[in-house]
N, C-alpha and C positions, 0 to 999 in steps of 0.2 A: 502494500498500498504506499501511495508517494504521500510524504512528510509535511503537513500542513503549514508552513513556515509565515510570519507577519512581521512586517517592519518594525513593530511593537514588541516582540517577545523575541527574546536572548538565549537560545539554546547553548547547552555546556555539557561537558560531560562529566560526571559524578564526581574524577579525579582533580578536575578545574575546579567543580564546585567548590569540594571541601578546603583544596589548596589556597583559591581564594577567599574563605571566608578564615582562615588562622592565621592571618597575618599581622595583628594588632592585638594589644591587650585589650583595649578598650570593648564596651557593651556593642552589640549588636543591632544597637537602636539609634536612632540620631535623630534629635528635634534639629527644624529647620523655620526658622523665622524670617516669611518670604517678606515681610514689611512691617514696620510698626503703624503704618497711616491706617486708619480705619474713615468708613464711612459713617459708623455710630460713634457719639460721643459720651461713652455709657460715663455715670459718673462717679464707680468704685474703680476704674481701670489703672493697674500699674504702668502702661505702659503704653496706649493709643494717642497718634498723633494725627493730625489734620490729614485726610484723604488728598488732598489736592497740593499738598508742600513742596512747591519746587525744589526746593533745597534738597530735601527728604529724597526726592525721586531720583537725584541725580549721582546722592550719594550710596544708594542700595546697589546690590549687587546686579551688573548685568545678566542676562542670558546664558551669553558663554560663559561666564564668571561660575553661575550657578550649576551649570552640566556641568562646567571643569571639576568642580566639590562633589558631586552626586557622582560620576565617575571613579574620582579616588577615594568616597566611601564606599563604593561597591570592591573597589578592589582589595581594601581592607575587611570586607567581611560584612557591613551595614546590611541588614538583612529588612528593616525594618526604618523609614522615614515618619515623624510626624509635622506635618504642615499646618502652621501655625501663625498669627500676627500678635497686633495689628487684624486685620480681614485678610487673609489671602488672596480671596479674589480679587481684591483691586490691584496684582497681580497683570496687565495688559497679556504677560506669557506665563498665564496661569496656566492653561492647557496644555503648551509645549512645553513645559516643564514637568507637569502632570505625566504626558505621554512618556517622556524622556526617561522619568523614573521608572514607570512600568518598564519602560525595555531593556532596565539592566534588572530585573527582576526582582523589585525593593516593594514591597507591602510597603501602602500608603496608609497613613490615617490622618482624618481632615481635622480640623478644627474651623468651624464656620459660624457669622449671624446668619447663613441661609439667605441674605438680602437679595445677593447677585446670583444667585441658582437662576437657570431659565430653562427654557426646554432643550437647548444646544448643548450645555454644562449636564442637563441628566442624561443625552443621549449618550457623552463621554463616559459615565460613569453606568451608563447602561453596557457598554459594550468592553470597558477598559475597566474594572469595579475596583477601587481601593483595595481590597483584601484585610480591610477596616472598618466597622462601624462607623460613618461619619459623626463626629460630634458638633452638636447645634444647641446652640445656647437662647435661651428664649425667656424673657422677662416680664411676661405676665399675655393674658390671653384677652385685653382689650387694649386698645387704641391707647387711654388714659394710662395704663399702668405701664406697657411697656416704652412708651415715650417718654416718661416719666425718667426713667432709665436711662433710654438710649439718648435723650436731647435730641432727635433728629425726626422732625415731621415727615411723614410717609413710611418710615421704614418697619412701621408694624404690620401694614400690610403687605411690605413687602419679603416682610420675614415669613410669614403665615404664608404665600405663594408659594415662597422657595420649600417649604415642609411640605405643602399639598404636592408640590411635583415628586416631592420624595416619597410621599406615600403612595402615590397612584403607580409612580413605575415600580412602587415595593424595593426601592430603594434601602438598606440597613442603616440606619443611623438612631441615634440616643438624644432625649432632651436633658440638658442641664442647667439651671439657673443661679439665680442669688436671692440671699433672704435679708428683709432689712427687719429692724424689730418692728412689731405693731404689725406685721403684714402676714400673720399666720396664714390668714385664708387664703392667699396667693399659692400655699404651697400647697394647700389640701386642692385648690384648682386643677394644679401645674402635675400632680400628681397622679389625676382623675384624667388630665388630659393625657398622659402619660402609656394610660391603659387602652389610648386606642394607637398605641405604637407598635406597630406588630413584634418589632427583635428589642424592643425594651423589656429585661427579664427583671428588674428592680425599680424600684422608684427614683424621680432623678436626684444627682446630687445638687446639694445649695452651699454655693460657696456664702460662707457671712463674716469670718475672720480677715477681712479684704488686706492682702499687700499694698504697699504707700510704693510711691514712682522707685520702679528699678533704677531709674538713670537721675534721679534725686533734682530733679528736674525743677519742681517747684511748690516751696514751701505751702503756698497758696492750697494748693491742691492735696497735698499730704494732711494737711490740716481738716481738710472736707475728707477726707477717706476716711481718717481717723473718728469724727460724728458720724461715719454711717455703718462700723462696726459693731457687731452684737459684743455686748457687755461677757467678762466671762458667766457673769450670772444667767443671764439668757445662754450662754450658750448650754451650759450645763443642766439647764431644765429642758431645753429640745433636745439634747442628747438623753437625759432621763426618761423620754418617753419610749426611749428606745433599749433601754437601758439592757437587756440581755443580748440584745440582735449585735450592741456594740462592743460587748462582752466580748462574745464569742468571734467576732469580726478582728478585734485587735491582738486577740493571742499570740498568734504567732508573729506580729511586728513586736510587740512585748519580748519573746521570747530572742529575738535576735537582736535587737539593739538598745534593750533596758537595762543602761549599764553607764557609769560615769565617763563622760568625755577624756578626764583627764585635763592635761595642759594644750590636748589637739587644737588646732581652732578649727579643721577639717576634719570634723569625727563622723561625717556623711559619705564616707565615701567618693570625695572628689574626684571628678575630672573620670572617672569608672564608664559614666556618659558622657553625651556630651550635647550644648546645644549651640545652632549655630546665629549671629543674630544676622539682618537684613545686608548687612555691610563687611561682611564678610570676615568677623572675629567668632574665635570658637573658646565657648563660656564652658565651666564647669559645669553648669546648669543653665534651665531655663529664665531662673532668677536672676542671677551672679552677673554684674555687671563692674565690679571694680578694676580700674585700669589697670592693677597690678596682677589679676588675676585671670584676664582674657589674652588668647595668642590670635596673631592674624595670621587667617590662611593665606593669604595674599603672601605674605614672605614667608612662609613656611610650611610642612606638611601634619598631616595626620600623625605619623609615627615619631615624629619630635615632639609636637603637643601630647600626644597620650605616656608616649616611653621614657619624657624628660621634663616637660614644662608640667604638666600635672603632677607629676610623679614628686618632683618636687614641692609645687604647692602643700601635698599632704605631710610634708616634713615639717611643717611650720607651726611654731609652737609660741601659746597666748604669754606676754608678759604684762597684761594688764590685769590687779589684781584684785580687780571684782569679779570679774568673770571665774579667773581659780578661787576666790575665792565661794561662790555659786556655781555658776554652770561646769566646770571643772571638777567637780566634786557631788553634782546631780545625776541621780541614777534615773529619771525621768526622760530621757531625750528618747524613751520611744513613744513619749507622751507630747513633749513639747516641740511646737512649730519654729521655737526660734532655732535659724542656724547663719552661719557665717554671711550667708547669701541676705537672709532679713535684715539681721544685725546694721550690714550694711546700707541699707536700705533707710529704716528705723535711725542710725546714728552717723553715720556716714565711718563705720570703723568692723573691722571682720569680727572680732571678741567683746562687744558689750552688750548685756546681758540686757533683754527686752522686758519691761517688766509685763507688758499686754499679754504675752505667750505663758511666763513665768506661771500669771494668777491662772490662766486656761489649766497649765500641766497641772497644777496643785489642784484646782477643783476637778479636772479628771481624774486626776490618782484618788483624792479622796470619793468619790464617786463609786468609783471601782473595788475601794477596800484598802489600796496601798498603802495610804496613809492618813493619818488620823485628824483634825478639823484642827487647824492651828501650827501642822507641825510644817517643818521646812525640810524639803528631802535631801539638800545637800548636806544636813546635819546627822542623817541617818545612817548607823553602820551596818546596820543587821538588812538591809537592801535585799540580799540573796533569798536570805527564808521570806521575805515578803513575795517576790516573785515567784518562786516557789508555790508557795502556797496559793497565789494565784492561778495559776496554771495548772493544777490539776483538775480532773472533771469534777 
């Protein structure tokens, strides 16, 4: 039988496949932020920039540069790429980049607000499926609720049109959203709507402890984002409604990561995965933008980044006494969202405690019975016994 060939599908022998996918110490998954620009102006967003910002458009990676990076990523074993932004579909070359990625046999995850999904895009996804469920952010089921968050007129209608096109074409996608205190009814509405989405096997995820601006580009925006955050008390009230589900879901994570960070700044496995920003800089993760922690791929290689640059980062020790007296001795790493990236976003330093995340972590630990009310986790010596007790069936 004659073999069916497509210009978008690459064929290679198993020997070549395994050879190509064992060349680097990095993860086989990569995040690519195609643009920081977005056609929404969401009130809580940590990265979005104006969609028609000419200065940023000129700085973004060219189509050729993006293709070169994708080719090199495939060569060192990347098997899955997550396209995000900003709004990745704003790139006029998105379809070309998408097909080029598929040609290299790479599975795609797409983060989008769905407002730019049209019939042509649907045909693309039908003919060449991403390989993973598309993740769509939906802020409400009415124009008023949605556009109060997006701050762009007409975006609700466009988002629902994109979602309906995905539904009609039976293209797998999931819904995710945000939660702002006092809007509990919107959670219920979105949970009910998600039941109509065939490929969702769980309720939508709701972000509520929002990250600050990743580039630290606006104190005013950061102050506003802080005002939107769910308080530690409300965070726990929401989690407590499904306490057993939360406890069961977090056990494996606690078993792996619940231990003091000691004096290491990067106790998170920094640079074992990777994220490429819109301008060609390889970051240890999607959030980390500190200039000393990013690697310029335009003047280097993946191998150098992962086998030398990031490896060196992981050896950096903290000299911050506040960090050493608290975070370094605290065993709640598995519950606390503070990390070097978030320290940078909050304080402009890599190793400064973040009080907001500390309060949430302690409240979670109290809910789970790991600590008693008023205890400070960095003062507890017998934390291993407490974890063992927690992990028992």
